[in-house]
N, C-alpha and C positions, 0 to 999 in steps of 0.2 A: 504494500500500500504506500508507494513512494510519492505518487502524484496526488496532491490534495484535490478535493472536489471543487467545483466552480465557485461555490459560496466562500469556502475557505481561501481559495486562490485570490479572489477579488479582495477579500478582507486583508490578506497579507500584502498584496501589491499596493493597496491604498494606504497601508500603515507599515511600509517596508522596513523601517528602522525600529519598530515597536515589537517587543517580545510577546505581548499579550495574545495576538492572533495565533502564534505558534504554540503557546501554552494551552490555549483552547483546543487547538488541533491535536496536541498530545493527549489531552483528556479524552477527546473523541476517539482517537486511536485505541487507547486503553479500554474504553467502554465497548469497543467493537472487536476485541480479541487480538489487537496488535500491540501487546504489552512491550515487546522488545523494541519495536519501532518508536513507541511513545517514550521509552526510556532513553533511546538515542537522541531524540529531539531535546529532551530536558538536559541531558548531559552536555550537548553542544551549546545550548543556551547558557548553562552554568559556566562552562569554560570560557565562553566569550566575555562574560561579565567579570572574570577574575584576572588579577595581574598574572603575568607569565610565571612569576617566581612564587606564587602562593602554593602552600603545601597541598591544598586540595586538588591542584592541577594533576598531581601524580596519580592518585587512584582514579580520578575521572578520566584521565588520558588512557590509562591501562584498560578501563572498561570500554571506552570508546573504540580503542583499537581491537578489542576482543569482538565487539559487535560488528565492526567493519569487516573483520576477518571472516566471521560467520555469515554475515548477511549483506555486506556492502555491494558486492557484485550483483547479488539478487535484486536489491532495491534499485540499483541503477538500471538493470536489465528490464525492469518493469516500465521504464520510461519509453514512450513511443520513438521509433526511428524517424529522424528528420534529416532530409538530404542536406549534406554539406555541414552538418552540425554533429557534435559529440558531447554527450553528457559526461562531465568530468568529476563532479563531486558535490558536497553538501555545504550549505551555509546555515548555521544555527538550526540544524536538524532537517533542513529541506533541500532537495536537489535543486541547486540554483547556479551551478558553475557550468558554463558551456564554452567549448572551443569551436570556432568556425574556420573552415578551410580557407576562406578569403573574405574580403569585405563584400564582394558580390554575394557570397553565400550568406553572409550576415544580413544583407539587404533582403534577400529572397526568403530566408528561413526563420528569421527572428520571430515573426508573427506566429508561426507554427509552434515554436518553442514556448512562447509566452502563453499559448493556449492551454498548456498543461503544467507550467511551473514558472515561478518568478525568475527572471533572468537577472541576477544580481551581479554576477562576475563573468566577464567574457575575455577570452584570449583569442587574438586574431593577428594575422600579419598586417604590417603597414599597407595601406591601399596602394595598388599600382596606379599608374597615370590614368588609365581609362576608368578605373573604379572611382577615383577622386572626383570625376566629373558628374557622378550620379548622386542624387540625394538619398540619404538613408534616414528613415524615420527614427527619431530618438526613442530609446527604450526608457520609459519613465522610471522604472525601478532599478536601472543599472547603477551600481555604486562603485564597481571596480573594473577597470579596463587595463589589459596587458597587451602591449603592441610589440611584436617580434619581427625579426628579419632585418633586411637592409633596404631602407626606403629610398625612393627618388626624392629629390629636394622638394618637388611640388607636393609631395605627400604631407610634409610638415605644414605647409600653408593651408591645405584642405582640412586637415585634422584640427588645426588651431581655429579655423572658422566654423567648426561644427558645433551646433547647439548641444550635441550629446555630452560634451565636456561639462556642461552645467549640472548634470545629475551626479557626477562622479564625486566620490570621497577619496578614492585611491586610484592613482595612475602610475603604471609601471611601463617604462619605455626603454627599449633596446635599440641599438643601431644608430645612436645619436653622435653628433659632433657639436662643437661649440656654437657655430652659426645656426644650426638647426634647432638646438635647444633654445636659443634666444628667441627664435620665431615661435616656438611652441609655448613658452612660458609668458609670451606677450599676449596670449589669447585673453579676450575679455570674458570668457566663459569659465574661468578657473577659480572664481571667488569662493566656491564651496569646497574646494579641494582640501583634504586633511593630510593626505600622504602622497608624497612625490618620491617614487622609487626609480633610481637611475643606476642600477648596479652594473658593474663590469663594462661600462661604456668608455672608460679611459678619456673622460672629458677634460680632466686636469684643470689648470688655472683658467683656460679660455671658457670652460663650462661654468666655472664659478662666477666669472665676470658676467657671463650671459644671464645666469640666474639672478644676480643682484640687480639687474636692470628691470626685473619684473615688478610691476606695480599692482598686479592682480592677486598674487599669492599672499594674501593677507591673513589666512586662517590655517596655515600649515602646522601640523602637530608632529609629523614624521618626515624626515628628509634622509634619503639614502643616496649618498654620493660616493659609494664605495667603488674602488677600482679592481681590476683583476689582481690576483696574487702576483707578487714580484717574480715568482718562479714561473708564471705563465705568460707574462707580457714581454714584449720586445723592449730593448734598451731605450729606444726613442719614443715609446708610447707616452702620451701626456699623463701626468699625475698631478695631484694638488700639492703645491709647495707653500712655503711661508707666505709669499705675496698673495696667493689665492686665499689662504686662511685669513689673512688680515682683511681682505675685501669681504669675505663671507661674514666675519664677525662684526663688521660695520653695517651690515645689511639689516634694516629694521624688520624685515620679514622673518628674521630668525627669532624674534621675541616670543612667538607663540609655540616654537618647536620644543617638543618634549623628548623626541627620539632622534638622535643624529648618528648616522653611520658613515664613517669616513675610512674604513679599513682598506688597506692596499695602497695607500698614498704615501708620499714622502713628506711628512709634516714638519719634522725637525723640532728642536727646542723652541725656536721662535714662533713656529706655527701653533704649537701647543700653548705657549704663553698667551698668544692672541686669543685663542679660544677660551681659556680659563678666565681671562681678565675682562672679556667683553661684557658690556652692560646689557647685551641682548640675550645672554644665556641663562638668565635666572630661572626660567621655566624648565630647563633641561633636566630630565630624569634618567634617560638612557643614552649611553655614549659608547660607540664601538670605534676603537683606534687600533684594531688588530692589524698586525703585519704592516706597521706604518713607520718602520725604521726609527723607532724611539729607543733611547738608551736610558741608563739610570739618571744621568744629569738632566735629561728631558723631563723625566718623571718628577724630579725635584720641583718642577713648576706647579705641581698639584697644591703645594703649600701656599701658593700666591693667588689661588682662585678667588674670584669676587665673592663677597660674603653670602649672597643669596643662593649660590650654587650648592645644591645638595643632591648628588646623584644617587639613584637607586640601583642601577644596572651599569656595569662597566666591563668592557672586554678589552684587555691589553695583551691577549695571547699573541704568540709569535713575534714579540719584541724582546730584544736581548737586554733584559732589565738586571739580571743577576741579583746578588744579595742586597746591594745598596738600593736598587730600584724597588725591590719588594718592601724594604723598610720604609721608603718614602710613601709607598701606597698605604702601608699600615697606619701611618701617622697623619695622613692628609685630612684636614677638617672638612673638606667638601665631600668626603666619603663616609662621614659619621653615620649616615642613614642608609648605607649600602645594603641591598638585599641580595644581589647576585654579582659574582665576581669571577672572571676568567683570567687566569695567569698561566695558562698552559704554554709550554715551549718557551719559557722565559729564562732558562738556565739558572734557576735558583737552587743552591746547594743546601745541605743539611743545616749549616750555620745560618744561612739566610732564612730558611724555613722556621727555625727556632725564634729568630728575631721577629719575623712576621707574625707568628702565632702569639708571641708574648705581648706585642705592642699594638696589634690591630685594634683601632678604636671602634670598629664596626662589628666585631666578631659576635657580640651578643645578639644582634639583630639580623645577621646574615642567614639567608635561606639556602643559597646555592653557591658552591665553591668548586671550581674546576682548576686543579693544579697539576694536570696530567703532563707527562713528559718533562719532569724536572728531576731533582735529585734529593727529595725530602728525606728519604730513608725512614726507618722506623722511629728514629729519634725525633724527626720533624713531626711525625704523626702523634707521638707522645705529647709534644708541646702543644699541638693543636687541641688534643682531647683534654689536656689539663685546664684549658680555658672553659671547658664545658659550654660550647656554643648552643644555647637553649633552643634556638629556632632553626638550626641547620638541619635540612632534610635531604639534601642532595650533595654527595661528596664524590668527585671524580678524581681518582689518583692513579690513573693508568700510567705504567712505566715510571715508577718513582723509587726503585731500589728498596722496596719494602721488605722483601724476603718473608719467610715464614713468621719471623718475629713480629712483623707489622700486623699480620692477620691475627696473631695471638693477642696482641695488645688491643686491637679493635674488638675482639670477641669478649674480653674481660672488662672492658671499660663501660661504666654506667653512662658515660657521655654519648655512647653509640645508640642510646634508646630513642633519640629523636629522629634517627635517619630512616628515610623511606627508600632512597636510591644510593647505591654504592658501586663504584667501578674500581676494581683492584686488578684489572687485566694487565698482563705483561709485567709482572712483579716477581717472577721466579718463585711462585708459590707452589708448594708440593703437598704431599699427603698430610704433613704435620699441620700446615695452615688449614687445610680442608677439615681435618678432625677438630681443630680448635673452633672453627666457625660452626660446625655441626653440633658441637657440645655447648655452645654459648648460652648463657643465662640472660644475655642482653640482645641488642638488635631486635627488640620485640615488636617494632613497627615496620621493619624492613619489608619492602615489596619487590624490589629489584636488586639483584646481586649479579654483577658481571665479573667473571673470572676467566675470560678467554685468554689465549696465548700464554698460559702457564703450564708447567710440566706436571699436570695432574693426571693420574692414571684413571682408567675406567672404573676400577673398583672403588677408589676414593670418591669419584664423581657420583657413583650410584649411592654410596653411603650418605653423602651430603644431601642428595635429592630425597632420601628416605628419612632424614633427620627431622626434628621438629621445625627447625628453621626452613629446611628445604620444602616441607609440606605447606608452609604458610606463604611462601613466596609466590608472587604472580609471574615473575621472570627470573629464571636461574640460567645464566649463560655460561655453559661449560662446553668448550670444544677443543679441537686440536690435541686430543689425547695422544701421548706417546705410545708406541707399540708395546712397551713393557713397563712395569712399575719402576719408579725411580728408586 
């Protein structure tokens, strides 16, 4: 029962951003014998209303994935076949994601799709020259549009002049360059846009300068200006540098932005300083500077951030911060309210781990911590657990030289009782570690345990799966068993 009836559909489309019609639909589903479908609607609604770092996301996500595995393809298959269109997924419990083979297919088939489901999210290639000369009736409920491929220059002009942009809250655009972006963001129809996502475009400073000329992007809450990874791009591909950061931080349009993604660029200490001291970043809550060529001295600038800046989510992964940089992160006042932190692949050693754990101002309120691919060792884990981070529910420690000792320490620590997700993959854990985890009197809330890429033999794995811990886990990841016991 994936496609709602006409009355439900009209009610949803007329109130597309309101959860009430979907909750009523869920009640109807349950009353008519579709309990799992009703549960799925309610789960997606609940997840959409919660912050990404909230502990309730974990059990809700696991149940959502379970329902999708059992019934997702079946529910999608119930949707009618529409030429040139493909049903892709769900939005807040309802099938509402569609990909069209072309703009011409969208023009011809959108009406047929809308007859059976709200069309909230569309993925389509940039229009070709001949397609841009034909009018496409706006889809009133469309809130998210993703444009892919390599467009002709005329495509930007046609899209920028399309009234369809006025219904959007999220726009993702690929295949851009600086001049084309300037034309797109000059559109008079973007006043309602909340999220502008321009990932992997390599727009660099020219793209930033184009963006800052926009007078219509006055309500942005999310800006994704991430570049390709430095391992994937060519040496002369454009990236954001200090001058671009300074221009962006002077742009008044940044004042409403809560989520800023700049990973893959070359920010430097000057660029980070401009960001942190800008008078327009006071609303910022989520910041990604992953793989941005930052070092420890760059991270020292966190201490100079403007007083209003209080981040909740920070991604500094794949920057060579080492011990000094980790200590700067721990002590930064602008991170005192941090909920989620990624410091993976930052070359932090055991000494740095101990300093970080002992000094972190935010550890009491932290929910998610990813410190994978460092060198914390079991001593670093001890220091972390000694702080007893009361809200921490997700701990990623893949490839950290923990050894069996680290698993034993986690198993006997009362501080582990808050954890819902733990990743100890690639830590040279053997049967001793597995036995300690299986016999633990703690980890009593754990739902997900990942132990991949460890030398764990099949008998130890089976014993863990049969233990009290193993039986209550929703996900136990155990693979790559060696041929013989260690």
